[in-house]
C-alpha positions, 0 to 999 in steps of 0.5 A, a space after each residue: 499499499 503504501 509503496 504503491 501510493 508512493 509510487 502514484 504521487 510520484 509519477 505526479 509530482 517527481 520525487 522531491 514530493 517528498 521534501 515538499 510543505 504538506 500543504 503544497 503537495 496536497 493542493 498539487 494532488 487535488 485534481 490528480 490523485 485521490 488520497 486522504 491528506 493523512 495519508 500523504 503526510 504518513 507517506 511522506 515522513 516514512 520517505 522522509 525523515 527516520 520519526 516513524 521509528 523511533 517517535 511514539 507519537 510519530 509512529 501511532 499517527 503513522 498506524 492511524 494513518 495509514 489503517 485509515 482511521 482519524 489522525 490526532 497530532 501529539 495525542 496517544 490514542 492507541 489503536 488497535 493492536 491489528 493495526 498496529 501489526 499491519 502499520 510495522 509489516 508496511 513499515 518493515 516492507 519499506 524499510 527491512 534493514 530500518 529498526 523500530 526504536 526502543 520507545 515505539 517497541 515498549 509502545 506497542 509492548 503497552 497495547 499488547 498489555 492493554 488488549 490482554 495479549 502476552 506473546 506478538 507474533 511477527 512482525 512486531 515479535 521484536 517488542 516481546 521482551 517488552 511484556 511482562 512474564 505471565 504467571 504461566 508461562 505462555 510467553 514461551 508455549 506460545 513462542 515455542 509453537 509459533 517457531 516453526 510458523 505456519 506447519 503449526 496452524 494447524 493444530 494452534 486452530 483446534 488448541 485455540 478451541 479451547 477454553 483455558 489461559 494458553 488457548 484464549 492467547 493463542 485464539 487472540 495471537 491467530 486472529 490478529 495474525 489473521 486480521 494482518 493478513 487479510 489486510 495485506 490481501 485487500 491492499 495487494 487487491 487494492 493495489 493490482 486493480 
């Protein structure tokens, strides 16, 4: 999604648009490309600076923009974890070598804790070290189960049908993973049409 939108804007304004004033970009695009101004601003930030990878406020605004949520600068909105996973996926796709700051990892972990998730799947696994250890050792069990990636999916889905703390966590993680896959597929279909 991000790369395709960047390419669309670049085809109209050239590569230097990421250095232009955001209002000028929006004005230049208003009659040629229909892209929400928040998305333009987020993509401009992703291509012109490192703050989306370092500053939790900028990261959160990027999450909100790329997921169609209202962007409220300098206000903590705590977007849903599924939106965070999608944004991290998109950002990692852009710059695989760019790491996220410790502050971003802690921010993601705080959202996971609020949603009752004790283990974060890829692409947010880098934030797991900031989740507090759980009393029942679920993090280690889940980590071991997911180490085999999709091979374990069928048995994980069966486990998630039971009622236990482990199955509740597995159900949450499976739901997050599946929502991420749906968003990626939806974006892929949108960009191909």
